C-alpha positions in Angstrom: 0.0 0.0 0.0 1.2 3.5 -0.8 0.5 6.5 1.4 1.2 10.1 0.4 1.6 12.7 3.1 1.8 16.4 2.6 4.2 17.7 5.4 6.1 20.9 5.8 9.6 20.7 4.4 11.2 21.4 7.8 9.4 18.3 9.3 10.5 16.2 6.3 14.1 17.4 6.7 14.1 16.6 10.4 12.6 13.1 9.9 15.0 12.4 7.1 18.0 13.3 9.3 16.7 11.1 12.1 16.2 8.2 9.7 19.8 8.6 8.4 21.1 8.6 11.9 19.4 5.2 12.4 20.5 3.9 9.0 17.0 3.7 7.6 15.2 5.2 4.7 12.6 7.8 5.4 9.7 5.5 4.6 11.1 2.7 6.8 11.7 5.1 9.7 8.2 6.6 9.5 6.7 3.0 9.4 8.8 1.9 12.3 7.7 5.0 14.3 4.0 4.5 13.6 4.1 0.8 14.5 6.0 1.5 17.7 3.5 4.2 18.7 0.5 2.0 17.8 2.0 -0.9 19.9 2.4 1.3 22.9 -1.2 2.5 22.6 -2.3 -1.2 22.7 -0.1 -1.8 25.7 -1.7 1.3 27.4 -5.2 -0.1 26.7 -4.3 -3.4 28.2 -2.8 -1.7 31.3 -6.0 0.3 31.7 -8.1 -2.8 31.5 -6.1 -4.6 34.1 -6.2 -1.6 36.4 -10.0 -1.4 36.1 -10.3 -5.2 36.8 -8.1 -4.8 39.9 -10.1 -1.8 41.1 -13.3 -3.8 40.8 -11.8 -6.7 42.7 -10.6 -4.4 45.4 -14.0 -2.7 45.8 -15.7 -6.1 46.1 -13.2 -7.3 48.6 -13.5 -4.1 50.7 -17.3 -4.3 50.9 -17.3 -7.8 52.3 -18.6 -7.9 55.8 -19.8 -4.3 55.7 -23.5 -4.0 56.7 -25.7 -1.0 57.2 -27.0 -2.1 60.6 -30.2 -3.5 61.9 -32.2 -0.2 61.7 -30.6 1.5 58.7 -31.8 0.9 55.1 -30.6 2.1 51.8 -33.7 4.3 51.6 -32.5 6.0 54.8 -29.2 6.8 53.2 -30.8 8.1 50.1 -33.0 10.5 52.1 -30.0 11.5 54.2 -28.1 12.4 51.0 -31.0 14.5 49.8 -30.8 16.7 52.8 -27.5 18.2 51.7 
């Protein structure tokens, strides 16, 4: 597949220089950079998913054994919250 990008000359010059320093063509350097960034994005999504799962497990663990009491209902708490 061929992709054509219209970038300012100074950006192209800078990227070309960075590519040469790494011993790559401009096209290979841009492809490598895009793939690396896309890969880190996928890793970030996976880390976020794991953090959400862990937070859920932690919340479920913390609420074990917590009760409202014999005379307190959820409706009482709702009404209490409405007062403020």
